C-alpha positions as CSV (number, residue, x, y, z in Angstrom):
1,X,0.0,0.0,0.0
2,X,1.5,3.3,-1.1
3,X,0.5,6.8,0.1
4,X,1.3,9.7,-2.2
5,X,1.1,13.5,-2.1
6,X,2.8,16.1,-4.1
7,X,3.6,19.7,-4.9
8,X,3.5,21.3,-8.3
9,X,5.9,24.1,-8.8
10,X,7.4,26.4,-11.4
11,X,10.9,26.4,-9.9
12,X,13.8,26.4,-10.1
13,X,14.4,24.2,-7.0
14,X,17.2,25.3,-4.8
15,X,20.6,23.7,-4.4
16,X,19.8,21.3,-1.6
17,X,16.9,19.7,-3.4
18,X,17.0,16.1,-4.8
19,X,16.2,17.7,-8.2
20,X,18.2,20.8,-8.0
21,X,17.3,23.4,-10.7
22,X,14.1,21.6,-11.8
23,X,11.4,23.8,-13.2
24,X,7.7,23.3,-14.1
25,X,7.4,19.9,-12.4
26,X,5.7,17.9,-9.7
27,X,7.6,16.6,-6.7
28,X,5.8,13.5,-5.1
29,X,6.2,12.3,-1.6
30,X,5.6,8.5,-1.4
31,X,5.3,6.4,1.7
32,X,4.7,2.8,2.4
33,X,2.0,1.0,4.3
34,X,-0.7,2.1,6.7
35,X,-0.5,2.8,10.4
36,X,-4.0,2.5,12.1
37,X,-2.7,4.3,15.2
38,X,-0.8,7.2,13.6
39,X,2.6,7.7,12.2
40,X,4.5,6.5,15.3
41,X,2.7,3.2,15.6
42,X,3.8,0.0,13.7
43,X,3.0,0.0,10.0
44,X,1.1,-2.7,8.2
45,X,0.6,-3.5,4.5
46,X,4.2,-2.5,3.5
47,X,6.4,-4.3,1.1
48,X,9.3,-3.6,-1.2
49,X,7.8,-2.2,-4.5
50,X,8.6,0.1,-7.4
51,X,6.2,3.0,-7.7
52,X,5.5,3.9,-11.4
53,X,4.0,7.3,-12.4
54,X,2.6,7.7,-15.9
55,X,2.0,11.3,-16.8
56,X,0.4,13.2,-19.7
57,X,0.4,17.0,-20.1
58,X,-3.1,17.7,-21.4
59,X,-2.1,21.1,-22.8
60,X,1.1,20.2,-24.7
61,X,0.5,16.4,-25.4
62,X,3.8,15.5,-23.8
63,X,3.9,12.3,-21.8
64,X,6.3,10.0,-19.9
65,X,6.9,7.5,-17.2
66,X,8.9,7.8,-14.0
67,X,9.6,5.0,-11.5
68,X,11.3,4.8,-8.1
69,X,12.0,1.8,-5.9
70,X,10.4,2.3,-2.5
71,X,11.6,-0.1,0.3
72,X,9.1,-1.3,2.9
73,X,10.8,0.7,5.6
74,X,10.0,4.1,3.9
75,X,6.9,4.8,5.9
76,X,5.3,8.3,6.5
77,X,8.2,9.2,8.8
78,X,10.8,8.5,6.0
79,X,9.1,9.0,2.7
80,X,10.8,8.8,-0.7
81,X,10.8,11.8,-3.1
82,X,10.0,11.3,-6.8
83,X,10.5,14.1,-9.3
84,X,8.2,14.2,-12.4
85,X,9.2,16.8,-15.0
86,X,6.0,17.5,-16.8
87,X,6.3,21.0,-18.1
88,X,3.7,23.7,-17.4
89,X,0.0,23.1,-17.9
90,X,-2.8,20.6,-16.9
91,X,-1.2,17.3,-16.1
92,X,-2.8,13.9,-15.6
93,X,-0.8,11.6,-13.2
94,X,-1.5,7.8,-12.8
95,X,0.4,5.9,-10.1
96,X,0.8,2.1,-10.2
97,X,3.3,-0.4,-9.0
98,X,5.3,-3.2,-10.5
99,X,3.2,-5.6,-8.5
100,X,-0.6,-6.4,-8.7
101,X,-2.2,-3.1,-7.9
102,X,-5.1,-0.8,-8.6
103,X,-3.8,2.4,-10.5
104,X,-5.0,5.7,-9.2
105,X,-5.2,8.9,-11.3
106,X,-5.4,12.6,-10.6
107,X,-5.1,15.9,-12.5
108,X,-3.0,18.9,-11.3
109,X,-2.0,22.2,-12.8
110,X,1.7,22.8,-13.0
111,X,2.6,26.5,-13.0
């Protein structure tokens, strides 16, 4: 089970960022598992998996795929960051895994 959130930005990102200098992108925060008692309690439903994000810029027609390995230990207190360079515009993001999963989609506006 993955949990994802993100920030769309126009950039450029500063020097201490994982994607230094990136512009017109989405930076996603991906965490593993579920903790029924909050982020400091034990996590269940976590396993080593590769998160895959398929994206399509609805304004420019550009598309792509980005993937990142997310170990089971990367829970909400230690999330992984994934940079998705989409360009500016309305962007559709679909997240899936390399294991049996139900893909989930959303649309964002990247400045």
